[in-house]
C-alpha positions as CSV (number, residue, x, y, z in Angstrom):
1,M,10.9,50.2,-2.1
2,N,8.4,49.9,-5.0
3,L,11.2,48.5,-7.2
4,F,11.0,45.3,-5.2
5,T,7.3,44.9,-5.4
6,P,7.1,43.1,-8.8
7,L,9.9,40.7,-7.6
8,A,8.0,39.9,-4.4
9,A,4.8,39.4,-6.3
10,A,6.6,37.0,-8.7
11,V,8.0,35.0,-5.8
12,L,4.7,34.7,-4.1
13,L,3.0,33.6,-7.3
14,A,5.7,30.9,-7.9
15,L,5.3,29.7,-4.3
16,G,1.5,29.6,-4.8
17,S,1.9,27.6,-8.0
18,A,4.2,25.1,-6.3
19,N,1.8,24.6,-3.5
20,A,-1.1,24.2,-5.9
21,Q,0.7,21.3,-7.6
22,A,1.5,19.5,-4.3
23,A,-0.8,16.6,-3.5
24,H,-1.8,15.1,-0.2
25,V,-1.3,11.4,-0.2
26,L,-2.7,9.0,2.4
27,V,-0.4,6.0,3.2
28,V,-2.3,3.2,4.8
29,L,-0.5,0.5,6.7
30,S,-1.5,-2.5,8.8
31,D,-1.8,-2.5,12.5
32,A,-0.7,-6.1,12.6
33,D,2.8,-7.3,13.6
34,H,2.0,-10.9,12.7
35,L,0.1,-13.1,10.3
36,E,-2.1,-16.0,11.5
37,L,-1.3,-19.1,9.5
38,R,-2.9,-22.5,9.2
39,D,-2.7,-24.9,12.2
40,A,-2.5,-22.1,14.7
41,R,0.9,-21.0,13.6
42,V,1.9,-17.4,13.7
43,Y,4.4,-15.6,11.5
44,P,6.0,-12.3,12.8
45,T,5.7,-9.7,10.1
46,G,4.7,-6.1,9.3
47,F,5.4,-3.8,6.3
48,Y,8.4,-4.2,4.0
49,L,10.9,-1.4,4.4
50,N,11.5,-0.7,0.7
51,E,7.8,-1.1,-0.2
52,L,6.9,1.7,2.2
53,M,10.0,4.0,2.1
54,Q,10.9,4.0,-1.6
55,P,7.5,5.5,-2.6
56,V,7.4,7.7,0.5
57,K,10.8,9.2,-0.3
58,A,9.8,9.7,-4.0
59,L,6.6,11.5,-2.9
60,R,8.4,13.7,-0.4
61,D,11.2,14.5,-2.9
62,A,8.5,15.6,-5.4
63,G,7.1,18.0,-2.8
64,H,3.9,16.1,-1.9
65,R,2.4,16.0,1.6
66,I,2.0,12.6,3.3
67,T,-0.3,11.4,6.1
68,F,0.0,8.0,7.6
69,A,-2.8,5.8,8.9
70,T,-3.6,2.3,10.2
71,P,-7.1,0.9,10.9
72,E,-6.7,1.4,14.7
73,G,-4.1,4.2,14.7
74,R,-1.3,2.0,16.2
75,A,2.3,2.4,15.2
76,P,3.0,-0.1,12.4
77,T,5.8,-2.7,12.5
78,V,8.6,-3.2,10.0
79,D,9.2,-6.7,8.9
80,R,12.8,-7.3,10.1
81,T,13.6,-9.6,7.2
82,S,13.0,-6.7,4.8
83,I,15.9,-4.6,6.3
84,D,18.2,-5.9,3.7
85,A,20.3,-4.1,1.0
86,A,19.0,-6.7,-1.5
87,Y,15.7,-4.8,-1.7
88,F,17.6,-1.6,-2.5
89,G,19.7,-2.7,-5.5
90,N,22.3,-4.3,-3.2
91,D,23.3,-0.7,-2.2
92,P,24.0,-0.5,1.6
93,A,24.0,3.3,1.3
94,A,20.4,3.3,-0.1
95,L,19.3,1.0,2.7
96,K,20.8,3.2,5.3
97,A,19.2,6.4,3.8
98,H,15.7,4.8,3.8
99,E,16.2,3.4,7.4
100,E,17.2,6.9,8.5
101,L,14.2,8.5,6.9
102,L,11.9,5.9,8.6
103,A,13.6,6.8,11.9
104,Q,13.1,10.5,11.2
105,L,9.4,10.0,10.6
106,K,9.0,8.0,13.9
107,L,6.4,5.8,12.3
108,T,7.2,2.7,14.3
109,A,7.7,4.6,17.6
110,A,4.7,3.6,19.8
111,A,4.7,6.8,21.8
112,Q,5.7,9.2,19.0
113,S,4.2,7.8,15.9
114,P,2.2,10.4,13.8
115,V,-0.1,7.6,12.5
116,L,-3.8,8.3,12.5
117,S,-6.7,5.9,12.8
118,L,-8.9,5.3,9.8
119,S,-11.8,6.6,11.8
120,R,-9.9,9.9,12.3
121,V,-9.2,10.0,8.6
122,E,-13.0,9.6,8.0
123,Q,-13.7,12.5,10.4
124,I,-11.2,14.7,8.6
125,G,-12.9,13.8,5.3
126,Y,-11.7,11.8,2.4
127,G,-11.8,14.9,0.3
128,E,-8.7,16.1,2.1
129,F,-6.6,13.5,0.2
130,D,-5.7,13.2,-3.4
131,A,-4.4,9.7,-3.5
132,V,-3.9,6.6,-1.3
133,Y,-0.9,4.2,-1.2
134,I,-0.8,0.8,0.5
135,P,2.5,-1.1,0.8
136,G,2.9,-4.8,1.4
137,G,4.6,-7.2,3.7
138,H,2.4,-10.0,4.9
139,A,0.6,-7.8,7.5
140,P,-2.2,-6.6,5.1
141,M,-3.3,-10.2,4.9
142,Q,-4.1,-10.1,8.7
143,D,-6.3,-7.0,8.9
144,L,-6.5,-4.7,5.8
145,L,-8.4,-7.2,3.7
146,A,-11.3,-7.2,6.2
147,S,-11.3,-3.6,7.4
148,P,-14.7,-1.9,7.0
149,A,-13.1,1.5,7.5
150,L,-10.6,0.8,4.7
151,G,-13.5,-0.5,2.5
152,R,-15.3,2.8,2.9
153,L,-12.2,4.8,2.1
154,L,-11.3,2.8,-1.0
155,T,-14.9,2.9,-2.2
156,D,-14.9,6.7,-2.0
157,F,-11.6,6.9,-3.8
158,H,-12.9,4.6,-6.5
159,T,-16.1,6.7,-6.9
160,Q,-14.0,9.9,-7.2
161,G,-11.5,8.3,-9.5
162,K,-8.6,9.2,-7.2
163,P,-5.3,7.4,-7.7
164,T,-5.1,4.2,-5.6
165,A,-1.7,2.5,-5.5
166,L,-0.8,-0.8,-3.8
167,V,2.1,-3.2,-4.0
168,C,3.0,-6.8,-3.3
169,H,0.6,-8.1,-0.6
170,G,-1.0,-4.7,-0.4
171,P,-3.6,-5.3,-3.2
172,I,-5.3,-7.8,-0.9
173,A,-6.7,-4.7,0.8
174,L,-9.0,-4.2,-2.2
175,L,-11.1,-7.0,-0.8
176,S,-12.2,-4.7,2.0
177,T,-14.6,-3.2,-0.5
178,L,-16.2,-6.5,-1.3
179,P,-19.9,-6.9,-0.4
180,G,-20.2,-10.0,1.8
181,N,-16.5,-9.7,2.7
182,A,-16.6,-11.9,5.8
183,S,-18.4,-14.7,4.0
184,F,-16.0,-14.5,1.1
185,L,-12.9,-14.7,3.3
186,Q,-14.4,-17.6,5.3
187,Q,-14.9,-19.5,2.1
188,M,-11.4,-18.8,0.9
189,E,-9.9,-20.0,4.2
190,G,-12.0,-23.2,4.2
191,Q,-12.2,-24.1,0.5
192,Q,-9.7,-22.0,-1.4
193,R,-12.7,-20.9,-3.5
194,A,-15.3,-18.3,-3.0
195,T,-18.3,-16.6,-4.7
196,A,-18.2,-12.9,-5.1
197,P,-20.9,-10.5,-6.5
198,S,-20.3,-9.3,-10.0
199,S,-21.2,-5.8,-8.8
200,W,-17.9,-5.5,-6.9
201,I,-16.3,-2.2,-7.7
202,Y,-13.0,-3.7,-8.9
203,A,-14.6,-6.6,-10.9
204,G,-12.9,-6.8,-14.3
205,Y,-10.0,-4.5,-13.3
206,Q,-6.5,-5.6,-14.5
207,V,-4.6,-6.2,-11.2
208,T,-1.3,-7.7,-10.1
209,V,-0.3,-8.9,-6.7
210,I,2.4,-11.2,-5.5
211,S,1.9,-14.3,-7.5
212,N,1.2,-17.8,-6.4
213,D,4.5,-18.9,-7.9
214,E,6.4,-16.3,-5.9
215,E,4.5,-17.3,-2.7
216,E,5.5,-20.9,-3.3
217,Q,9.1,-20.0,-3.8
218,A,9.1,-17.8,-0.6
219,K,7.1,-20.1,1.7
220,G,10.3,-21.3,3.4
221,A,10.4,-17.9,5.1
222,L,7.2,-19.0,7.0
223,N,9.2,-21.5,9.1
224,G,7.1,-24.4,8.0
225,G,3.8,-22.6,8.2
226,T,1.2,-22.3,5.5
227,M,-0.8,-19.2,4.6
228,K,-4.6,-19.6,4.8
229,F,-4.8,-18.6,1.1
230,Y,-2.8,-16.8,-1.5
231,P,-3.7,-13.2,-2.5
232,Q,-3.6,-14.0,-6.2
233,T,-6.2,-16.7,-5.9
234,A,-8.4,-14.6,-3.7
235,L,-8.4,-11.6,-6.0
236,Q,-9.1,-13.8,-9.0
237,Q,-12.0,-15.4,-7.2
238,A,-13.3,-12.0,-6.4
239,G,-13.3,-11.0,-10.1
240,V,-10.1,-9.2,-11.1
241,Q,-8.2,-10.0,-14.3
242,Y,-4.8,-11.1,-12.9
243,R,-1.7,-9.9,-14.7
244,S,1.7,-11.4,-13.9
245,N,5.4,-10.8,-14.8
246,A,7.2,-13.0,-17.2
247,Q,9.7,-14.3,-14.6
248,P,9.1,-14.5,-10.8
249,W,10.5,-11.5,-8.8
250,Q,10.9,-9.2,-11.8
251,A,9.4,-5.8,-11.3
252,H,5.8,-5.6,-12.7
253,V,3.3,-2.7,-12.5
254,V,-0.2,-2.7,-13.8
255,V,-2.3,0.5,-14.3
256,D,-6.0,0.3,-14.9
257,R,-8.1,3.5,-14.6
258,E,-7.4,4.9,-11.1
259,L,-5.8,1.7,-9.8
260,I,-2.0,1.1,-9.7
261,T,-0.8,-2.3,-8.5
262,G,2.7,-3.7,-8.2
263,Q,3.5,-7.4,-8.0
264,N,6.4,-7.7,-5.6
265,P,9.1,-5.8,-3.6
266,A,11.0,-5.0,-6.8
267,S,7.9,-3.2,-8.1
268,A,7.7,-0.5,-5.4
269,V,9.8,2.0,-7.4
270,G,7.7,1.5,-10.5
271,V,4.5,1.9,-8.5
272,A,5.9,5.2,-7.1
273,R,6.6,6.5,-10.6
274,A,3.1,5.5,-11.8
275,L,1.6,7.3,-8.8
276,L,3.7,10.4,-9.4
277,D,2.6,10.4,-13.1
278,K,-1.1,10.4,-12.0
279,L,-0.4,13.3,-9.5
280,D,1.3,15.5,-12.2
């Protein structure tokens, strides 16, 4: 019997080491299933399938634990236009695999979704989480940019230097930390210009987000509607140093201190890799 004791001890030690290396990542999505446009128009939207599931799959495959949250704890909505093999390297099998994982997680199932509210996350304690990831789709433009609860969470992660990753329209959520957020957004909607305090925690950071050029090229998808403002312009007005790709729709990832930002849907895999590097 004693002959097996060293082996058992070695197995337990290995398991302990593996668990010690696993991180707990908080994935924050929007509650919104639409984006309010100018002239009282509304665009049905949600999260982009690949922007959520490619990083989620990469994190799971690396052994990391994931908790999902939205501001109000409602099941998020997938943008139906994103369920397309074009976002998965034109590989139908990859699209199917990520769709199946989404179904397995039950995120979008109203009665079964494991999604927490951000108030519940705050009760649990931000110290429980090692990193945060925010995917895009147009939905973050509806609520995440103005969420006080998200602002508190991101401010804490910034203070602690914890990895904070966002992609496509997701980086607009950084504005939730902006002092005078409501006034800033009102100015952007009315004038396309706004004044932000230089003390903003992300002022001077190098950041990318879906570019104005890409928004212009994709605006036909809004069925004739017009966004109230573009995220690139808003983040520049707030004080970031905007960094863009050389050609629209090429993958582009920017890392500055704890912050990881990706420009467009093609950047989701690169953002996942950068986040995994920070978690190693």
